[in-house]
C-alpha positions as CSV (number, residue, x, y, z in Angstrom):
1,M,42.6,-33.8,24.8
2,T,43.9,-30.2,24.7
3,Y,41.7,-27.2,25.6
4,D,42.3,-23.5,25.6
5,L,40.5,-23.5,29.0
6,I,39.6,-26.1,31.6
7,V,37.0,-25.0,34.1
8,I,36.8,-27.0,37.4
9,G,33.3,-26.5,38.8
10,S,30.0,-25.6,37.1
11,G,28.6,-23.1,39.6
12,P,27.9,-19.4,38.7
13,A,31.6,-18.6,38.4
14,G,32.5,-21.6,36.3
15,Q,29.4,-21.3,34.1
16,K,30.0,-17.7,33.1
17,G,33.7,-18.1,32.7
18,A,33.3,-21.1,30.4
19,I,30.6,-19.4,28.3
20,A,32.7,-16.2,28.0
21,A,35.6,-18.2,26.7
22,A,33.5,-20.1,24.3
23,K,32.1,-16.9,22.9
24,L,35.7,-15.9,22.1
25,G,36.0,-19.0,20.0
26,K,38.1,-20.9,22.5
27,R,37.9,-24.7,23.1
28,V,36.5,-25.1,26.6
29,A,36.0,-28.1,28.9
30,I,34.1,-28.0,32.2
31,V,34.4,-30.6,34.9
32,E,31.7,-31.3,37.4
33,R,31.7,-34.1,40.0
34,H,28.3,-35.6,39.1
35,S,26.4,-35.2,35.8
36,K,23.3,-34.4,37.8
37,A,25.1,-31.8,39.9
38,I,25.6,-29.3,37.0
39,G,25.0,-25.8,38.5
40,G,27.2,-26.6,41.6
41,V,26.3,-25.8,45.2
42,C,24.4,-22.7,44.1
43,L,21.8,-24.7,42.3
44,H,21.6,-27.9,44.5
45,T,22.3,-27.0,48.1
46,G,22.9,-23.3,48.4
47,T,21.4,-20.2,46.8
48,I,18.5,-21.6,44.7
49,P,17.2,-24.1,47.3
50,S,17.3,-21.7,50.2
51,K,15.5,-18.9,48.2
52,T,13.0,-21.3,46.8
53,M,12.3,-22.6,50.3
54,R,11.9,-19.0,51.5
55,E,9.3,-18.3,48.8
56,A,7.4,-21.5,49.6
57,I,7.3,-20.5,53.3
58,L,6.0,-17.1,52.5
59,H,3.3,-18.6,50.3
60,L,2.2,-21.5,52.5
61,T,2.2,-19.4,55.7
62,G,0.3,-16.6,54.0
63,F,2.9,-14.2,55.5
64,R,2.4,-11.5,52.9
65,Q,-1.4,-11.8,52.7
66,R,-1.6,-11.9,56.5
67,E,-0.1,-8.4,56.6
68,V,-2.8,-7.2,54.2
69,Y,-5.9,-9.1,55.4
70,G,-5.0,-9.9,59.0
71,E,-6.0,-13.1,60.6
72,Q,-9.0,-13.4,58.2
73,Y,-6.6,-14.9,55.6
74,H,-6.7,-18.7,55.9
75,H,-3.3,-20.2,55.2
76,K,-2.2,-23.8,55.2
77,R,-2.5,-25.2,58.7
78,H,-0.1,-28.0,58.6
79,I,3.1,-27.4,56.6
80,T,5.5,-30.3,56.0
81,M,9.0,-30.6,54.6
82,D,7.5,-32.3,51.6
83,D,5.5,-29.1,50.9
84,L,8.7,-27.1,51.0
85,R,10.5,-29.5,48.7
86,R,7.8,-29.7,46.1
87,K,8.6,-26.4,44.4
88,L,12.3,-26.9,44.7
89,V,12.3,-30.0,42.5
90,Q,10.5,-28.0,39.7
91,V,12.9,-25.0,40.0
92,T,16.1,-27.2,40.1
93,H,15.1,-29.2,37.1
94,G,14.3,-26.1,35.1
95,E,17.6,-24.4,35.9
96,H,19.5,-27.6,35.2
97,R,18.0,-27.8,31.7
98,V,18.8,-24.1,31.0
99,I,22.5,-24.6,32.0
100,E,22.8,-27.8,29.9
101,D,21.4,-26.0,26.9
102,Q,23.8,-23.1,27.3
103,F,26.8,-25.5,27.4
104,A,25.5,-27.3,24.4
105,R,24.8,-24.2,22.3
106,N,28.3,-22.9,23.0
107,G,30.1,-26.1,22.2
108,I,31.4,-26.7,25.8
109,D,32.5,-30.2,26.6
110,V,31.2,-31.4,30.0
111,F,33.0,-34.1,31.9
112,A,31.5,-35.8,35.0
113,G,34.0,-36.8,37.6
114,T,36.4,-35.7,40.2
115,A,39.1,-33.3,38.9
116,R,42.7,-33.7,40.1
117,F,45.8,-31.9,39.0
118,V,48.6,-34.1,37.7
119,S,50.8,-31.1,36.6
120,P,50.2,-27.4,36.2
121,H,48.7,-28.0,32.7
122,E,47.2,-31.4,33.2
123,V,43.9,-32.3,35.0
124,E,42.8,-35.9,35.5
125,V,39.1,-36.5,35.6
126,V,38.1,-39.7,37.5
127,G,34.5,-40.6,36.5
128,P,32.2,-43.4,37.5
129,N,33.4,-45.7,34.7
130,T,36.4,-44.0,33.0
131,T,39.4,-41.8,33.7
132,R,40.4,-39.1,31.3
133,R,43.4,-36.7,31.2
134,L,42.8,-33.2,30.0
135,N,45.5,-30.7,29.0
136,G,44.7,-27.0,29.3
137,R,46.6,-23.9,28.3
138,N,44.6,-22.1,31.0
139,V,42.8,-23.5,34.0
140,L,39.9,-21.8,35.9
141,I,39.3,-23.2,39.5
142,A,35.7,-22.6,40.5
143,S,35.3,-25.5,42.9
144,G,33.2,-23.5,45.4
145,T,32.9,-24.3,49.1
146,R,31.2,-26.7,51.5
147,P,29.9,-26.2,55.1
148,A,32.6,-26.4,57.8
149,R,32.1,-29.6,59.9
150,P,34.4,-29.6,63.0
151,D,35.2,-33.0,64.3
152,H,33.9,-32.4,67.7
153,I,30.4,-31.5,66.5
154,P,28.1,-34.7,66.5
155,F,26.5,-34.3,63.0
156,D,23.9,-36.9,62.3
157,G,21.7,-35.2,59.6
158,R,18.6,-35.4,61.8
159,K,19.2,-33.6,65.1
160,V,22.4,-31.9,64.3
161,F,22.9,-30.8,60.7
162,D,24.5,-28.2,58.4
163,S,22.9,-26.0,55.8
164,D,23.4,-28.6,53.0
165,E,21.2,-31.0,55.0
166,V,18.3,-28.7,55.9
167,L,16.1,-29.8,53.1
168,K,16.6,-33.5,53.9
169,L,14.9,-33.2,57.3
170,D,12.0,-35.6,57.8
171,Q,9.8,-33.0,59.5
172,I,9.7,-29.4,60.7
173,P,11.0,-29.4,64.3
174,R,9.3,-27.6,67.2
175,S,12.5,-25.8,68.3
176,M,15.9,-25.1,66.8
177,I,19.3,-23.7,67.9
178,V,21.2,-22.0,65.0
179,V,24.9,-21.8,65.8
180,G,26.3,-19.0,63.7
181,G,24.7,-15.6,63.0
182,G,26.2,-15.1,59.5
183,V,24.2,-14.7,56.3
184,I,23.3,-18.4,55.9
185,G,22.5,-18.9,59.6
186,I,20.2,-15.8,59.8
187,E,18.4,-16.6,56.6
188,Y,17.5,-20.1,57.7
189,A,16.8,-19.0,61.3
190,I,14.1,-16.5,60.2
191,M,12.6,-19.0,57.7
192,F,12.0,-21.5,60.5
193,A,10.8,-18.9,62.9
194,T,8.2,-17.8,60.3
195,L,7.0,-21.4,60.3
196,G,6.4,-21.1,64.0
197,V,9.6,-22.9,65.2
198,R,11.1,-21.5,68.4
199,V,14.6,-20.4,67.3
200,T,17.6,-19.4,69.3
201,V,20.6,-17.9,67.5
202,V,24.1,-18.3,69.1
203,E,26.8,-16.0,67.6
204,G,30.4,-15.6,68.8
205,R,30.5,-11.9,67.7
206,D,28.9,-9.1,69.6
207,R,26.7,-8.1,66.7
208,L,25.0,-9.7,63.7
209,L,26.0,-9.0,60.1
210,P,28.8,-6.5,60.9
211,F,29.2,-5.5,57.2
212,C,25.6,-4.2,57.2
213,D,24.3,-0.8,58.4
214,Q,23.7,-1.0,62.1
215,E,20.2,0.7,61.9
216,I,19.1,-1.9,59.3
217,V,20.3,-4.8,61.4
218,D,18.5,-3.3,64.5
219,S,15.3,-3.2,62.4
220,L,15.8,-6.9,61.4
221,K,16.4,-7.9,65.0
222,Y,13.2,-6.1,66.0
223,H,11.3,-8.1,63.4
224,C,13.0,-11.3,64.6
225,R,11.8,-10.7,68.1
226,T,8.2,-10.4,66.9
227,L,8.7,-14.0,65.7
228,E,9.8,-14.9,69.3
229,M,13.4,-15.5,68.2
230,S,16.1,-15.3,70.9
231,F,19.7,-14.2,70.5
232,R,22.8,-15.2,72.4
233,L,25.5,-12.8,71.1
234,G,29.2,-12.9,72.1
235,E,28.8,-16.5,73.1
236,Q,31.1,-19.4,72.1
237,V,29.9,-23.0,71.8
238,T,32.0,-25.4,73.7
239,D,30.0,-28.6,73.3
240,I,26.9,-30.1,71.6
241,R,25.5,-33.3,72.9
242,H,22.4,-35.5,72.6
243,T,20.1,-36.3,75.6
244,E,18.3,-39.5,76.3
245,R,14.9,-37.7,75.7
246,G,15.9,-37.0,72.1
247,S,16.7,-33.3,72.5
248,V,20.0,-31.6,71.9
249,V,22.0,-29.5,74.5
250,V,24.4,-26.7,73.4
251,E,26.9,-25.8,76.1
252,L,28.3,-22.2,76.0
253,E,31.6,-20.9,77.2
254,S,29.8,-18.7,79.7
255,R,28.4,-21.9,81.2
256,K,24.9,-21.2,79.8
257,R,23.0,-24.1,78.4
258,V,20.5,-24.0,75.6
259,I,18.2,-26.9,74.8
260,A,16.2,-27.6,71.6
261,D,14.9,-30.4,69.4
262,T,17.5,-29.7,66.7
263,V,20.7,-27.7,66.0
264,L,21.7,-26.1,62.7
265,F,25.4,-25.6,62.7
266,S,26.4,-22.8,60.3
267,V,29.8,-21.5,61.3
268,G,31.9,-20.8,58.2
269,R,32.5,-22.6,55.0
270,Q,35.5,-24.6,53.7
271,G,37.0,-24.2,50.3
272,D,36.4,-27.4,48.3
273,T,40.0,-28.0,47.2
274,E,41.0,-31.2,49.2
275,E,40.7,-33.5,46.2
276,L,42.2,-31.1,43.7
277,N,45.8,-31.9,44.6
278,V,46.6,-28.2,44.0
279,S,50.2,-28.8,45.1
280,A,50.9,-30.7,41.9
281,A,50.0,-27.4,40.1
282,G,52.3,-25.4,42.2
283,L,49.6,-23.9,44.4
284,Q,48.8,-24.0,48.1
285,A,45.5,-23.6,49.8
286,D,45.1,-21.9,53.3
287,A,43.8,-23.6,56.4
288,R,40.2,-23.1,55.2
289,G,40.9,-24.5,51.7
290,R,40.8,-21.1,50.0
291,L,43.2,-20.0,47.2
292,T,44.7,-16.5,47.0
293,C,44.7,-14.5,43.8
294,S,45.3,-11.1,42.2
295,P,42.5,-8.6,41.5
296,D,42.3,-10.2,38.1
297,H,42.0,-13.6,39.8
298,Q,45.3,-14.9,38.6
299,T,47.0,-17.2,41.1
300,D,50.8,-17.6,41.7
301,V,50.8,-19.9,38.7
302,P,50.2,-17.4,35.8
303,H,47.9,-19.6,33.6
304,I,45.8,-20.8,36.6
305,Y,42.9,-18.6,37.8
306,A,40.7,-19.0,40.9
307,V,37.1,-17.5,41.2
308,G,34.0,-17.7,43.2
309,D,33.6,-18.8,46.8
310,V,36.9,-20.7,46.8
311,V,38.7,-17.3,47.0
312,G,36.6,-16.1,49.9
313,F,34.7,-12.8,50.5
314,P,32.2,-11.7,49.3
315,A,31.2,-15.3,48.2
316,L,28.0,-14.2,46.4
317,A,26.6,-15.8,43.3
318,S,26.4,-12.4,41.5
319,T,30.0,-11.5,42.2
320,S,31.1,-15.0,41.3
321,M,29.7,-14.6,37.8
322,E,31.6,-11.3,37.4
323,Q,34.8,-12.9,38.6
324,G,34.5,-15.7,36.1
325,R,34.2,-13.3,33.2
326,R,36.9,-11.1,34.5
327,A,39.4,-14.0,34.8
328,V,38.7,-15.2,31.3
329,C,39.2,-11.7,29.8
330,H,42.5,-11.4,31.6
331,A,43.6,-14.9,30.5
332,F,43.0,-14.1,26.8
333,G,44.2,-10.6,26.8
334,L,40.9,-8.7,26.6
335,P,40.0,-5.5,28.4
336,F,37.5,-5.8,31.2
337,Q,35.7,-3.0,33.0
338,P,34.8,-4.2,36.5
339,C,31.7,-3.0,38.3
340,Q,32.7,-0.5,41.0
341,Q,29.4,-0.6,43.0
342,I,28.8,-4.2,44.1
343,P,25.3,-4.8,45.6
344,Y,24.7,-7.2,48.5
345,G,21.4,-9.0,49.0
346,L,20.3,-11.0,52.1
347,F,17.1,-13.0,51.6
348,T,16.0,-12.8,55.2
349,I,12.4,-12.0,56.1
350,P,12.2,-9.1,55.4
351,E,14.9,-8.8,52.7
352,I,18.1,-6.7,53.2
353,S,20.1,-5.1,50.5
354,M,22.9,-2.5,50.3
355,V,25.4,-0.8,48.0
356,G,28.2,1.6,48.8
357,K,29.4,2.8,52.2
358,T,27.8,2.3,55.6
359,E,27.4,5.1,58.2
360,E,30.1,3.4,60.3
361,E,32.5,3.5,57.4
362,L,31.8,7.2,56.6
363,T,32.1,8.1,60.2
364,A,35.5,6.4,60.4
365,E,36.6,8.4,57.3
366,C,35.3,11.7,58.8
367,A,33.3,12.2,55.7
368,P,30.7,15.0,55.9
369,Y,27.6,13.0,55.1
370,E,23.9,13.3,55.6
371,V,21.0,10.8,55.7
372,G,17.7,10.7,53.9
373,V,15.1,8.1,55.0
374,A,11.9,6.8,53.5
375,N,9.7,4.5,55.6
376,F,7.6,2.0,53.7
377,N,4.5,2.8,55.7
378,E,4.5,6.3,54.2
379,I,4.7,5.0,50.7
380,A,1.4,4.2,49.0
381,R,2.8,0.9,47.6
382,G,4.0,-0.1,51.0
383,Q,0.5,0.4,52.4
384,I,-0.9,-1.7,49.6
385,I,1.4,-4.7,50.1
386,G,1.2,-4.4,53.9
387,D,4.9,-3.7,54.6
388,H,5.0,-1.5,57.7
389,V,8.5,-2.2,58.9
390,G,10.6,-1.5,55.7
391,M,12.8,1.5,55.1
392,L,15.3,2.9,52.6
393,K,18.3,5.0,53.6
394,L,20.3,7.3,51.3
395,L,23.7,8.4,52.5
396,F,25.1,11.4,50.5
397,H,27.9,13.9,50.8
398,R,26.6,17.1,52.5
399,E,28.5,19.5,50.2
400,T,28.4,17.8,46.8
401,R,25.2,15.8,47.3
402,Q,26.8,12.8,45.7
403,V,25.2,9.5,46.7
404,L,27.6,7.5,48.9
405,G,25.5,4.5,49.9
406,V,22.0,3.0,49.8
407,H,20.6,0.6,52.5
408,C,17.2,-1.0,52.4
409,I,15.2,-3.5,54.4
410,G,11.7,-4.7,53.4
411,E,9.8,-6.2,50.6
412,T,11.6,-6.1,47.2
413,A,14.7,-4.5,48.9
414,T,17.0,-6.7,46.7
415,E,15.2,-5.4,43.6
416,I,14.9,-1.7,44.2
417,I,18.6,-1.4,45.4
418,H,19.7,-1.4,41.7
419,I,18.2,2.0,41.1
420,G,20.6,3.5,43.6
421,Q,23.4,1.3,42.3
422,A,22.9,2.8,38.8
423,V,22.9,6.4,40.0
424,M,26.0,5.8,42.1
425,S,27.8,4.2,39.1
426,F,27.6,7.5,37.3
427,G,28.5,9.6,40.3
428,G,24.9,10.9,40.6
429,T,23.5,13.1,43.3
430,I,20.3,13.1,45.3
431,D,19.1,15.8,43.0
432,Y,18.4,13.1,40.4
433,F,15.9,11.4,42.7
434,C,14.3,14.8,43.6
435,N,13.8,15.8,40.0
436,T,12.9,12.5,38.3
437,V,9.4,11.0,38.0
438,F,8.7,7.5,39.3
439,N,5.7,5.4,38.5
440,Y,3.0,5.7,41.2
441,P,2.3,3.7,43.3
442,T,5.7,1.8,43.3
443,M,8.4,1.0,45.8
444,A,10.8,3.0,43.7
445,E,9.1,6.1,45.0
446,C,11.1,5.5,48.2
447,Y,14.1,7.2,46.5
448,K,12.2,10.4,46.0
449,V,10.9,10.5,49.5
450,A,14.3,9.7,51.0
451,A,16.0,12.3,48.8
452,F,13.7,15.1,49.9
453,D,14.0,14.0,53.5
454,G,17.8,14.3,53.1
455,R,17.6,17.7,51.6
456,N,15.4,18.9,54.5
457,R,17.8,17.4,57.0
458,S,20.9,19.1,55.5
459,C,19.0,22.4,55.1
460,I,20.7,23.0,51.7
461,D,17.8,25.0,50.5
462,E,17.4,27.1,53.6
463,P,18.2,30.9,53.2
464,A,20.0,30.9,56.6
465,F,22.6,28.5,55.2
466,A,23.0,30.2,51.8
467,A,25.7,32.8,51.1
468,K,24.5,36.3,52.0
469,P,24.6,38.7,49.1
470,Q,27.1,41.5,49.4
471,A,25.6,45.1,49.4
472,P,27.0,47.5,46.8
473,P,29.7,49.8,48.2
474,S,28.6,53.3,49.2
475,I,30.1,56.6,48.0
476,E,31.8,57.1,51.3
477,D,33.4,53.6,51.0
478,N,34.7,54.5,47.5
479,I,36.2,57.8,48.7
480,E,38.0,56.1,51.6
481,V,39.5,53.5,49.2
482,L,40.7,56.1,46.8
483,V,42.3,58.3,49.5
484,G,44.0,55.3,50.9
485,E,45.5,54.3,47.5
486,L,46.6,58.0,46.9
487,A,48.4,58.1,50.3
488,Q,50.2,54.9,49.6
489,Q,51.4,56.2,46.2
490,V,52.7,59.5,47.9
491,R,54.6,57.5,50.5
492,E,56.2,55.3,47.9
493,A,57.3,58.3,45.7
494,A,58.7,60.4,48.6
495,G,60.1,57.6,50.7
496,A,58.8,59.5,53.7
497,E,57.3,58.1,56.9
498,P,53.6,57.5,56.8
499,Y,51.5,60.5,57.6
500,L,47.8,61.2,58.0
501,V,45.8,62.3,55.0
502,V,42.7,64.3,55.9
């Protein structure tokens, strides 16, 4: 069975790569471990479940309504894990059907089973009942990642668990320790804190989310503390053990001890390449199971490409889709114009989103930048929805006014960031936001407020900073210039020493 492209993994990167190749008239096969797992980690244990759970928590706790109506709003008193799972089943089934329909409409053959390289062009698929061998002119590895599970951590799925096991919990715990302050750890930590769980975050680095703007992270930490969350930053975990009373103890390198009912271990992810036998294809994964590739996602073996989380940062569903399309275009000799401004979205409570440079990066580059800020509590729409902690920051070049970065925290942050992304993609300036008209009242109006705030801060319209007009020369000035020019001409003609002309 020969194909133009064999795709290993049906997550966002594999899906979009397979469909892009099928649209080009290529014969495509996609391999997924289980027939019911089409959609990969993104659909079943990662992005979609966590975001669906987040939305269910906001709805059931009345978080948004509470900000508008105060304690007069009556939310559900006793929330269970079954309540959180109920919406997830509906969303997962709906997305699963959409993906299956897309594969069927584009004539993509789907094989259920574990993929394993036999040679650089041959992939063996071991299914529940049969074993097939596929031959591919090109291969796209989009196998994704799984949570890292160190041997010394006593995982049991109930008291000590990883992010894939969160939704399998029997009940919502009273307290939780989240080991790991990365994106996944922080998202789940705030979700459970919103449910009333006492949460402690232990992070080995000195700051949370170092790739984000520091002011935005500080704002998030302030909100976390209003939920009674605690942080232990710059601390390494040396041991996790169960107690006779049913609680869990986390020992820290500084000899501190943290005790809670449960522990969510969320320190890193491992590339899912163990069973692929990549050495038979001439490839080698690193210690974390990841594959290296070129900017076009071509590995050391020219016809084999790697995309998505298995190649590492940024490991976002949105960028993985882009990588899948880019790899296919390169494999079949088509031009591809990559997106230069990649947005990042963190579905914490409240949301965080960013595109472009941070203040720390611009400072390191010694770039002359200025900042414009819009606080949500000064936006009419922000008052309506009850968001009093959100803010939007515009970073722009002080001289050219070009937008260099946009950072946002608050309700709909992951949506409105795309306005700034579009303007940055075309090299736009803050003048666009000052001169355009936004619907009112909307959150998009933040851009206008932030742009005017930036103009006021940089004083670009102030007369004191404008070039002073030159006064026209007087008659005396003109005579002095003419006399000076005449004297120079006389000296040059006579070759004499300079003399005073009266």
